[in-house]
Structures are given as C-alpha cells and as structure tokens.
TORKE-21221 format. One record per residue (C-alpha): residue in three letters; x, y, z. Coordinates in steps of 0.05 Angstrom, whole numbers, plus 5000, padded with zeros to 4 digits. Example, Ala and Ser with C-alpha at 12.3 -4.5 7.8 and 13.67 -1.06 7.14 Angstrom:
ALA524649105156/SER527349795143/
% end
This chain:
MET598323252862/ASP594123582805/ALA597023122751/GLU603022662735/CYS605423142682/VAL604723902667/VAL606524142597/VAL608324882591/GLY607525192524/GLY602525072469/GLY606825072405/PRO607124442363/ALA612024072404/GLY608424202468/LEU601624032443/THR604923382416/ALA607923192479/ALA601123352515/ILE597422892467/ALA602622352471/LEU602122312544/ALA594422382554/SER592521912497/SER596421382533/GLY592521512598/ILE597821982632/GLU593822512674/THR596523142642/VAL595623872648/LEU597424322590/VAL598825072610/ALA598025502547/ARG594626112517/ALA590125962458/VAL594025722399/ASN595726242345/LEU591426012285/ALA593926612248/ASP600926362242/PRO602726442165/ARG608826032169/THR608925312145/THR612524672169/ALA615724132129/LEU614023512168/LEU618922942154/HIS616622242145/GLY617722032219/SER613722642244/VAL608022482197/SER607821772226/ALA607722042295/LEU602122532284/ALA598421942246/THR599321472305/LEU596822022351/ASP590322112309/VAL592422802288/TRP594522742217/ASP587822612186/ARG585423252215/CYS590423662173/GLN592723192115/ALA588123522064/HIS592024182073/ALA598823892064/ALA603223802000/PRO607723161992/LEU615023271984/ARG617222751934/ALA623623061910/ILE628623571939/ARG633123971891/MET639424301917/VAL642424881871/ASP648925211883/ASP646925921865/THR653026251899/GLY656026481837/ARG663026281863/LEU668925991828/VAL668025321861/ARG660925071860/ALA657224441877/PRO653524081828/GLU646224111823/ILE642823501863/LEU636123181855/PHE634122731911/LYS627922281902/ALA623821961958/SER623121331913/GLU630521221918/ILE629921021989/GLY623420651985/LEU618621232004/GLU613021571970/GLU615222241997/PHE620422502043/GLY614522862084/HIS609223382074/ASN608924122082/VAL603224442116/GLU601425142138/ASN602025212217/ARG594925442225/PHE592324802200/LEU597424382238/LEU595724772305/ALA588124712291/ALA589123962286/LEU593323922347/GLU588524312387/GLN582323912365/ARG585723292383/ALA588423552448/ARG581223812473/GLY578423142458/LEU582622762507/PRO579622592576/SER586422542610/LEU588823222586/ARG586423882623/TRP588124502586/ILE588825152627/ALA588925802585/ASP593926152625/GLU601426342630/ALA606826052674/THR610026602718/ALA614626162767/VAL616425462777/ASP618525132841/ILE621724422837/ALA622024032902/ASP624323332918/ARG617823002905/SER614023492862/ALA614124072814/THR609724652815/VAL607925162761/MET604925832789/LEU600326182740/LYS599126912724/THR592126872751/GLY594926652820/ALA593225912814/SER598325332815/VAL599324642784/THR603324122820/SER605623502781/GLN611222972782/LEU614423222718/ILE614623882680/VAL615123812606/ALA618224542587/ALA615824742517/ASP616025462530/GLY620425702475/HIS627325962463/ARG626926452523/SER624225862570/LEU622526092641/CYS622525332660/ARG629925262635/SER632125852672/VAL629025592737/ALA632524942730/ALA639325302718/ILE640424972650/ARG645425392609/THR644925482532/ASN650825522481/ALA648726022429/ARG651326332364/SER648026912326/TYR648726942251/ALA649027632211/GLN643127362173/THR635427452173/ALA630226972148/LEU624127242113/THR618226822103/PHE612726832053/ASN607326422019/LEU606526481942/CYS601826311887/HIS605326191820/SER603925971747/ARG607725341740/PRO607124691779/HIS612024571833/GLY612023791818/ASP612123641890/THR619223821888/SER622624291942/THR627824711915/GLU633724981956/PHE638225531924/HIS644125581963/THR646626321957/GLN652326731988/THR647726992041/GLY644326332057/PRO638425882029/PHE632726091984/THR628225531996/LEU621525391956/VAL617224841989/PRO611024561956/LEU603824741985/PRO597524441956/GLY595924671884/ARG600125201853/ARG602525511918/SER609425461953/SER612325742020/LEU618926092016/VAL624326172067/PHE629226702042/VAL635526832082/VAL639427462069/ASP644027952113/PRO639828412160/GLN640329042118/GLU638428712054/ALA632328382093/SER629929062111/THR630429292039/ILE626728702013/ALA621428732065/ALA619929472050/LEU618329281973/SER611329361945/THR607728711934/ASP609028731858/ALA616428911866/LEU617028341918/ALA614027851870/GLN618728071814/GLU624827991861/ILE622827311885/GLU621727111808/ARG628527351792/ARG631826991850/SER628326331835/HIS630526401761/SER623226331741/LEU622925611762/ILE615625661781/GLY613526201734/LYS609926861752/ILE609627001825/ASP604027271868/VAL605927421939/GLU600427261992/THR599127832045/ALA602527512110/ARG610327642114/GLY615127412169/MET622027682188/PHE626527392241/PRO634127362260/LEU637926722255/GLU641326382311/VAL643325692339/ARG641825542410/THR642824882445/ALA641424752519/THR647224452559/ARG642823872579/PHE636023692563/GLY633423412628/ALA634023602700/HIS630523342765/ARG623023342750/MET624023742684/VAL625223602611/LEU626224102556/VAL622724002486/GLY622724422424/GLU625625102425/ALA626825052500/ALA632124552485/HIS634624762416/THR633825322361/LEU636425202291/PRO636225622229/PRO631225412177/ILE635324912140/GLY633524202121/ALA627224272159/GLN630423992221/GLY627924472274/LEU620624262289/ASN621923552270/LEU627323532324/GLY622023832369/LEU617023292353/ARG622122792366/ASP623123072436/ALA615723012447/ALA615522272424/ALA621422112466/ILE618722412532/GLY612122072516/GLU615021382511/LEU619321462573/VAL613721712614/VAL608921152593/GLY614220652608/ALA615420902675/HIS607820992693/LEU606620262671/LYS612220022719/GLY609320412777/PHE615020952781/ASP615021672795/VAL615321932724/GLY619422552747/GLU625022222782/SER632022322758/HIS632521642723/VAL627221842678/THR629722562660/GLU637222332656/HIS634921752606/TYR631022302563/ASP637822712567/ARG641922112543/MET636321932490/ARG636022622455/ARG643622842464/ALA646422512402/ASP640422692352/ILE640123432374/ARG647523532375/SER648823202309/ARG643523602273/THR645724232304/LEU653024122281/ALA650623942209/VAL645924512198/ASP651225012229/LEU656824782183/LEU652424752123/ASN650225482139/ARG657125762154/SER659925412093/LEU655225832051/LEU657426472084/SER665226312078/ASP669326682028/PHE675126162042/LEU676725801979/PRO678525152013/VAL671925142050/GLN668325261990/ALA672124691951/ALA670824222012/ARG663324372011/ALA663124261933/LEU666823591937/ALA662623381996/LEU656123471955/LEU659423151894/SER660922551934/VAL653422521958/ASP650922581886/ARG655622111855/ILE656621511903/PRO650021141911/PRO650720811981/LEU652821512007/ARG647021831975/ARG641921341999/ALA645221392071/ALA644922162067/MET637622152048/ARG635521652102/GLU639422012157/GLY636822692138/ILE629522412141/GLU630021942199/PRO636021852246/ARG638821172249/PHE639821172324/GLY634721392379/GLN628521402335/PRO622421432387/ARG617320922378/LEU611521422352/MET616321642298/ARG616320922272/GLY608920912274/GLU608520522338/ALA603720682393/LEU606320822462/
% end
C-alpha cells in the first residue's frame, strides 16, 4: 500500500483535500500535473471557505491579493414589465465583517501549492491518471508513465469529465443552457466600495466582483452567438460595451489582456461516494457562475472528506470502506442538491418570458428585501449552509 489516500486532480478542491488529509498525518499521494498559475479567472471565497483555508495555513499566503466582499448588490436589469427591486445586502447585518473575499486563481493556487509541497505526509506525483482499478481491499491508480499508486481511498477531483467517476459507474444528471459565460478582469476609475454588483439581465447575470485597488473581475453571461460577437470586439470597444452594461457604476473601464469563455451547464453526480472512492469538486457537481456557489461547494467537499477520513483513521478503520464513503455521500447530498436547485431556478427564472414566472421571482426577491428575519436567513444560508457544515468551514482543526 503506497498511501492511505490518493487524490487525483490538482485544482483548488483537489489541493485542499490533499492538504486537509496530509496536514492531519494521513499518508496521501496527490496525482496532478503542475498547477496552472496563468489562470486569469477569480474565485469569490465565502466566509466558511476562508475559515477553512486559514485553518489549513493557506489563507495567509494569498490574503494580500484578495479583496473583501462587504456588500452584495442585486439589480434587476431585465427591462421587463415585472421587475424585482434593487437589493443591497451588507455583511454587518449578520455580524460579519465581510461575506468573503475575491482572489485571482493564480494566487490561490500558488498558496495551495506552496502549502502542499511543505507537508511531509503528502507526496506529489506530477503525472496523469490513465486508469483506475477498484478491488475489495484497495484502489489503484495507473499513471501515464506506467507507474501506479495503491491506496485505501481515491479522492476523485479530476473535473467534470472525471475518469474516476466513470470507472466507479457513477452517472450524472446534466442540463446545458443556451448561455455562454465571458470572464474578464478590469481596471476602473471609480472605487467599488468592496461591493459585488450583480445585474440580472434577460440572458443571465452580469456580475462585477471587487479585486484589490480599483480592479474588479467580471462574469458576463449571454447567449452563445452574442458571446462570440462580444469576444471579437477590440479592447477599446469591449471596454465601452462593459461600461455601458454596467451603467458606468465603476466609471471608465480598461479591460486586462486575459479573456475566458465557456458554455454553461449544470451537472450533478447521482451519488458522491462509492466503494473506495469519493467525488469532490467538479467531478461531483458543476454549476453556472451564479452566487459564488461552485468552488465553495467543492471546498466543502474537501473539508468533509478530510473530516471523515481523519475520524476513521483515528479509530483504526480502513478509510476506504463503504461506511466512510456512504457517510460522505449522505453528508454532502443535501448541500449539493439544494445549491444546485437554487442556482438552476434562479438562472432559468432570468431566461423565462413567462409573466407568472417573472412575477414570482420579483415577489420572492421583494420578500427577501422587506422581511428582516427572512433577509438575514437568506444571507446566512447563502454564505454558510445551516446543516452539514464541515468542521474546517467553522474554523476548527480536524
């Protein structure tokens, strides 16, 4: 047996899972190519995710490059007959200094990599998994170089096209949207005031999220044909289009060089644990970029499996046995499915031309805005799920 656990995949969820395990003394192997430190995208880390990264001694390594999210503004920019009111949520309303922080992925990944490489219980194999064999008492990952790694448990963090998930015969439920997300980083002439602004449009959200200084990240969801047109604009024309769509809220815009574009879908595994395997991150779920739920769900996956494996290890159990993986499946099911449903319904309500759907959405948002207990409950649930919050997300060591 080469290790107790092998983590396949070196994205934020996989790295966090490997760090959570190895920092608690679990002999862990990480199978992943070098991390992509050129990734121009950003991640809005909610309060629980920041607590987990701080507990794992990661957050201090990237905090200087992160901007706090002290307020969230939602603006109905659909132009329809029935529209929701503008809503401003403040973290101070629920006793927090901020809802979370926004950080460029390159800095987050660099911090995770630095921490991972300093852990004596973690061995990093810079290779690619090509096959997986699950036996009664062990699980083996075959590598592109011809080597292999055998462990008690595989933590599959190998993305939405997960090889590990396929080997475990875990199906997914998927829905594609007629939408494409464009991502940019911007400089602007007016301060953002540590406020994330989400314009709800007929094609999807147009979301400005603070970065340090007078910079913000933008996730811009439109239909695929319009996405191609916008992506082909010159830098100056694109800056003018973004300023127009943001109603000059943050002033004159300068668009930074890197651009991203990807189709939207929602995909959820039918189960999140099988014999000697668990799914984390996009191997388990893929969400549209709405409400900062996707990666934060993945970090909760990583925290949950870390908690369960450490508990089983301390009791002398085989950490890959079915009672561990089935417990993980139950532990993550409600959180993942409720978030997926909420994001899916919100996204589809924006796309619907059916007047009763528009009215129901407007009424729901009006109620959240005007009823204080409901407003605070919505904020708390959006930031930290009430049930099934892993210990790391509460700032507690494993």
